[in-house]
N, C-alpha and C positions, 0 to 999 in steps of 0.2 A: 555253536552260540556263539564264539569268539568271532565267527564270518561275519552273520546276520549285528552282530555289535559293532565290530568295523564298522560295515557301511550304514551303520545308523548312524554311526557318530560324524562320519563321513557329509552326508545327506544333510543332517543337522548343523557343522559348521557351514556347509552351503544355503544354510537358510531353509532349505525343500523340507520341511516340518510334516509335511503330511507323509514324506517318503521314508524320515526315519523312523515317524509314530509305525511303521509297520516295517521295518525292520526290529524294532525297538520289541513289538508284539511277538513277530516269530523269536526272535531269540529267548523271552518267555515263558512260551511255548514249550522251552527242553531244558527250558532250566531257571527256574521263579528266582528272583532275585533283587532287595532291597536299592541297592543303587540302581539296578534299574528298570525300576517299576517308577523311581524317581526320575527319574531320564525322560520316563513314556510321559508320565505326568505330566513335566514340565515340557514336553511337545505336544502335548496335548495345548496347557494353558496359552501357547506363544498363537497357537488358532483359534485363542477365545472362545474355546471347548470348556467350556469352566466345569462342563457335569459333568464331560466325560474325565479331565480331570480329579477331579476329587477321587475317584476308588481307586485312582493309580497311583496316589498318592499315600490311602489309606492303608492300601497295601504292603506296601515301602517301608513304615512306620510298622507295621504289627512285625516286618522283619524283621528290622533293622533301626530299632526304637532313638537310636543317637542322632538321627539325621535332621535332625534340626533345619536342613532349608526344606526335606519334607512337611514337617508338621508350618514351615513360613508358608508356603504355599496353599496349603490346604486350608490354610488359615482365610488367605488370600480370596480364594473360589469359592470356600461357605458364602466371604463376604460379599462376592461380587454375584452370590446369587442368589443371597437375600437370606441367608442360613446365618443371623445376628449370634443366637445364641452359642451356637457349634463352634464358629471362628473362634467365640471370643474363650470359650474353652482350652481350643488349639495354643492361639497364638498364646496365652498365658503359657503353654508346657514349651512352645518356644523361647519362651522367655527366660525360664528355667537352663532349658541350656545354651542360650546363648543372651544375658542380660544388657551385654552390653552394642550388641546390633540394632545399627539405627532401624533398618527397616521392621524389623519385629516387632521395634515400640515402637514405630508408625504408622503399623497396623494393627496393634492394640490398645493406640490412642484413637485411632477412628473409631475402632470396631464400641470403643467402651460409649462414645459421644455416640452412633450408631442408636447405641439400646438407652443414650438417653439420661447414664451414667456420666453424666458430665463431669462433675467434679474431678473422677478420673482423667478417665479420657484427657481432660483442660493439665491434669496434673505429671502424666505420661506426658505429655506435647508438646508445654511449656521448657521442659527439661532439655527434650528435643532441640525446640527450637535454640537455645544457650549454647548447642554444640553444633549444631548445625544453621549459621545465619543469615546463610544466604539460603535455604529450602523458603520461598514463599507459597509453598504447597502447607505447609504448617499450618505460617499462618493466618492463609486463608480458613482452613478447615476452625483454625482456633476464632480467628474475629465473628466467624459465623455460629458457632459453638455456644461464643460469651451472649448473641444478643439469641436464641431461639434463647437459651437457659435464661436470660432477664425474660420473654415472653413465658416464658413456664411457669414462673415464680408467679408474675403477675395474673399469667390462668388460675393460679390456684387460690390468690389471695380473693378473688374476685368470685369463685366458687364456694370461696368457706367461709366469705366473710361478707355477703352482696349488701350489706347498709352500710360498710365502712367509706370511708371521704375517699382509701386505697382504691379500692370493690369500683368507685362513683368516676373516679379521677381514671382509672382503665379503660373502663366503657367509654369516657366522654374522649377520648384517645381513639379509641378503635371507630368513634361517631366520626369524630372530625378526622379521619385518616382518609372516611370516604364520604366526606365534602356533605357533611350532615352537620353544619353550626351552629343552626336554631338548638338541638337534640344536645349536642356535643355541649352550647352554651350553660343549660340546664345541669346538667351531668355535674360538668367543673361548682358550677354554683350551689349545686347541695357538697361535691366534696370541703368545700371555702367553709361551709354554714356547718358542716362537724369538726373541721379541722380550718381555720384558718390563717394559720401556720405553715401551712402543709405546699411546702417551696415546688413551686412551679406554675402551680393553679391560680396564681393571679396573673400567669404573666400568659400561660392559656385561656383563658377567660379574652381578655384582648387584645388576644389573636384572634379569639374566633369574632368576637366584637368586633375586629375591623373591616375580619371576612363576612360578617355578616350585615 
């Protein structure tokens, strides 16, 4: 066991993750061990073998439930393979083990957003952005989530209240963005007729008239 483990760590340090994987597998065939399964998962992860890394991390946490790193990478690899509900469960547990760990918070917030839990994800990432001012990826994901959430809310209004001023305005914006200014103008005028003081509608009408 020790010989294979030493060979695996040497190969891993040299960046030969494939060789390290084979040595970890030999060691585990002799003695199943939580930390070694975690290392096996990591070298598979480093080869972008996310599907194959997942079982190794699952075995690691079964044998050693306090391995927060195994929970983190299991969550990441579930995210990478579009298993978002499972990723959320795993990362929530990782956050209980290491609540202040930035990497855990990043992936937990990102997974919430992938599941369209916009407010939950934004709260986590906004707090993280205060602690990591230089993390541009957090800011990028937040900005995209604000846009996606706004679109989702607009679409919900349009679906649930199709004859409302907001619905006509949203439809007009969609038509205008596709270049159908005459049709967009008709929708904006319907919105204005229902709600003359609606902010932005008059400007939208003027803009469409100029294009038309």
